[in-house]
C-alpha positions in Angstrom: -4.0 -17.6 24.3 -4.3 -17.9 20.6 -3.8 -21.4 19.2 -1.1 -21.1 16.6 -2.1 -24.4 15.0 -5.6 -23.1 14.3 -6.4 -22.0 10.8 -5.4 -18.3 10.6 -7.7 -15.7 9.1 -5.1 -14.7 6.5 -1.6 -15.7 5.5 0.8 -14.0 3.1 4.4 -14.5 2.0 6.9 -11.8 3.0 10.6 -11.0 3.0 11.0 -12.9 -0.3 13.4 -10.2 -1.6 16.0 -11.2 1.0 15.9 -14.8 -0.1 16.1 -14.0 -3.8 19.1 -11.8 -3.2 20.8 -14.5 -1.1 20.0 -17.1 -3.8 21.4 -14.9 -6.6 24.6 -14.3 -4.5 25.0 -18.0 -3.9 24.7 -18.7 -7.6 27.3 -16.0 -8.4 29.7 -17.2 -5.7 29.4 -20.8 -6.9 30.6 -19.8 -10.3 33.6 -18.0 -8.7 34.4 -21.0 -6.6 34.5 -23.3 -9.6 36.8 -20.9 -11.5 39.1 -20.8 -8.5 39.4 -24.5 -8.4 37.3 -25.1 -5.3 34.6 -27.6 -6.5 33.4 -28.5 -3.0 32.6 -24.9 -2.2 31.1 -24.5 -5.7 28.8 -27.5 -5.3 27.7 -26.4 -1.8 26.8 -22.9 -3.0 25.1 -24.2 -6.1 23.0 -26.5 -3.9 22.1 -23.5 -1.7 20.5 -21.7 -4.7 17.3 -23.9 -5.0 17.3 -24.4 -1.2 16.9 -20.7 -0.6 14.2 -20.4 -3.2 12.3 -23.2 -1.4 12.8 -21.7 2.0 11.4 -18.4 0.7 8.0 -20.0 0.4 7.9 -20.6 4.2 8.6 -17.0 5.2 5.1 -15.8 5.9 3.1 -13.2 7.9 0.0 -14.5 9.6 -3.0 -12.5 10.9 -5.2 -14.4 13.2 -7.6 -11.6 14.1 -5.7 -10.4 17.2 -2.0 -10.7 16.4 0.4 -10.3 13.5 3.0 -13.1 13.5 6.0 -13.6 11.4 7.0 -17.2 10.7 9.9 -18.7 8.8 13.7 -19.2 8.9 14.6 -15.6 8.6 12.0 -14.6 11.3 13.5 -17.3 13.6 17.1 -16.1 12.9 16.2 -12.5 13.4 14.5 -13.2 16.7 17.4 -15.4 18.0 20.4 -13.5 16.7 19.2 -9.9 16.6 16.5 -9.9 19.2 13.8 -8.9 16.8 10.1 -9.2 17.5 8.1 -11.7 15.5 4.7 -11.2 17.1 2.7 -8.1 17.5 -0.8 -7.7 19.2 -2.9 -5.7 16.8 -3.6 -3.1 19.5 0.1 -2.2 19.5 0.2 -1.5 15.8 1.5 2.0 15.6 1.3 2.8 11.9 0.3 1.4 8.5 1.9 3.0 5.5 0.9 2.1 1.9 3.1 3.5 -0.8 2.9 3.3 -4.6 6.1 1.9 -6.1 6.4 2.7 -9.8 7.8 0.0 -12.2 8.1 1.8 -15.6 9.6 -1.2 -17.4 6.7 -3.6 -16.6 3.2 -4.0 -17.9 1.6 -3.2 -14.5 3.8 0.0 -14.2 3.2 0.1 -10.4 2.7 -1.9 -7.3 1.7 -1.1 -3.7 4.0 -1.6 -0.7 2.4 -1.8 2.7 4.6 -1.4 5.8 3.1 -2.5 9.2 5.1 -1.1 12.2 4.8 -1.3 15.9 6.8 -2.0 19.1 9.9 -3.2 17.4 7.9 -5.2 14.8 8.0 -4.5 11.1 6.5 -6.3 8.1 6.6 -5.3 4.4 4.1 -6.6 2.0 3.8 -6.1 -1.8 0.6 -6.1 -3.9 2.1 -8.5 -6.5 2.1 -11.2 -3.8 -0.8 -13.6 -3.8 -3.4 -12.8 -1.2 -2.3 -9.2 -0.7 -5.7 -7.5 -1.1 -7.7 -9.7 1.4 -4.8 -9.7 3.9 -4.3 -5.9 4.1 -8.1 -5.3 4.0 -8.6 -7.6 7.0 -5.8 -5.9 9.0 -7.0 -2.4 8.1 -10.6 -3.3 9.1 -9.4 -4.4 12.5 -7.4 -1.3 13.6 -8.2 2.3 14.5 -8.5 4.5 11.4 -6.0 7.0 12.9 -3.2 4.4 12.4 -3.8 4.2 8.7 -2.4 6.5 6.1 -4.4 7.7 3.1 -3.8 4.8 0.8 -4.4 2.3 3.6 -7.8 4.0 4.3 -8.5 4.0 0.6 -7.9 0.3 0.3 -10.4 -0.3 3.1 -13.0 1.9 1.5 -12.5 1.4 -2.2 -10.5 -1.9 -2.7 -13.6 -3.9 -3.7 -14.6 -3.3 -7.3 -17.8 -1.2 -7.6 -20.6 -2.2 -10.0 -19.4 0.0 -12.8 -16.0 -1.5 -13.1 -16.8 -4.2 -15.7 -18.3 -1.7 -18.1 -16.4 1.4 -17.2 -14.5 1.7 -20.5 -17.7 1.5 -22.6 -19.5 4.3 -20.9 -19.3 7.8 -22.4 -19.9 11.1 -20.5 -23.6 11.1 -21.5 -24.1 7.7 -19.9 -22.0 8.6 -16.8 -24.3 11.6 -16.2 -27.1 9.2 -15.3 -25.2 7.7 -12.3 -25.1 9.0 -8.8 -22.1 11.1 -7.8 -21.3 8.8 -4.9 -21.0 5.8 -7.3 -18.8 7.8 -9.7 -16.6 8.9 -6.8 -16.3 5.3 -5.5 -15.4 4.1 -9.0 -12.8 6.8 -9.5 -11.1 6.0 -6.2 -11.0 2.3 -7.1 -9.4 3.0 -10.4 -6.8 5.2 -8.7 -5.9 2.3 -6.4 -5.6 -0.1 -9.2 -3.6 2.2 -11.4 -6.1 2.9 -14.2 -5.5 6.6 -13.9 -7.0 7.8 -17.2 -10.3 6.2 -16.3 -10.1 7.6 -12.7 -9.6 11.1 -14.2 -12.8 10.7 -16.2 -14.9 9.5 -13.3 -13.5 12.1 -10.9 -14.4 14.8 -13.4 -17.9 13.6 -13.6 -18.2 13.3 -9.8 -16.8 16.8 -9.2 -19.3 18.2 -11.7 -22.1 16.8 -9.6 -20.7 17.4 -6.1 -18.4 20.4 -6.2 -18.7 21.4 -2.6 -17.7 18.0 -1.1 -14.4 18.4 0.8 -13.9 14.6 1.0 -14.1 14.3 -2.8 -11.7 17.3 -3.2 -9.2 15.7 -0.8 -9.4 12.4 -2.8 -8.9 14.3 -6.0 -5.8 16.0 -4.5 -4.3 12.6 -3.8 -5.3 11.4 -7.3 -3.6 14.3 -9.0 -0.5 13.7 -6.8 -0.4 10.1 -8.1 -1.2 11.3 -11.7 1.7 13.8 -11.5 4.1 11.0 -10.6 2.9 8.8 -13.5 2.4 11.4 -16.2 3.8 14.9 -15.6 4.9 17.1 -12.6 2.5 19.9 -13.8 -0.4 18.0 -12.3 1.1 18.7 -8.8 -0.5 22.2 -9.2 -3.9 20.7 -9.7 -3.4 18.5 -6.6 -2.4 21.6 -4.5 -5.5 23.5 -5.7 -7.9 20.6 -4.8 -6.3 20.4 -1.3 -6.6 24.2 -0.7 -10.3 24.1 -1.5 -10.8 21.0 0.5 -9.1 22.6 3.5 -11.3 25.7 3.2 -14.4 23.6 3.2 -13.5 21.1 5.9 -13.9 23.6 8.7 -15.2 21.3 11.5 -13.9 17.9 10.3 -10.7 17.1 12.2 -10.1 13.7 10.6 -10.4 15.2 7.1 -8.1 18.0 8.0 -5.5 15.5 9.2 -5.7 13.7 5.8 -5.3 17.0 4.0 -2.3 17.8 6.2 -0.8 14.4 5.3 -1.3 15.2 1.6 0.5 18.5 1.9 3.4 16.7 3.5 3.5 14.4 0.4 3.7 17.5 -1.7 6.5 18.9 0.5 4.3 21.9 1.3 5.1 21.8 5.0 4.0 25.4 5.7 0.4 24.6 4.6 0.6 21.2 6.3 1.4 22.9 9.6 -1.5 25.4 9.2 -3.9 22.6 8.4 -2.7 20.4 11.4 -3.0 23.5 13.6 -6.7 23.8 12.6 -7.2 20.1 13.2 -6.0 20.4 16.8 -7.5 23.8 17.6 
């Protein structure tokens, strides 16, 4: 049995949104209580505001190499009152979904949300939480690839900054032509993950010019243009669909790649093509 007192591999805060909502509600209700002439209730609710913010720091998800474990007051309450599951053997993880959440009024403009699901267990993690990248990378590395969606697999492959990252802005097309296509592709995918979409577009263009017949690259470009369309303009959806059609044509005997292409068509709501691609994957 795993020793829960041992130092875990990774630890990350989770469910903070519930605490912040409860803290804000307590602050609002305390103001109402004071206005209604109930100072005792007002003081109690006012005291609950900082207490909830402190408790939020103790709501964590722990990965010890074999299990995902939720710890904290809300996890305890959910298990006792609602019968929820707070521990999941990694072998029982059914699906990891990593989504892009757009934040147009912030400097970052986006963040990632990763949902880990299995056997009545669910945990939601956000990329603006400290320790997100090492935590999800450790989990993704330990599970079967079939349980990861595209962005989860991309984090595993391209989350670490490639060598060109530090000087990427300074390189023009003439200099980029001197680098291997594999490095350009890796850099483009890394910039897609981190939201530097204009740079990603430049590097994908250079990689495609050197490796036009690579179905994996075309599939990744399809996902990139899907993301670019969400951030810039819907017309880029057409470019995404074109890349995926060509990737599907070239990925004749690669079932895992066909599955990824089918998932991409689902994101584009092109379910007819997704069905055909999934049919080829299982034929």
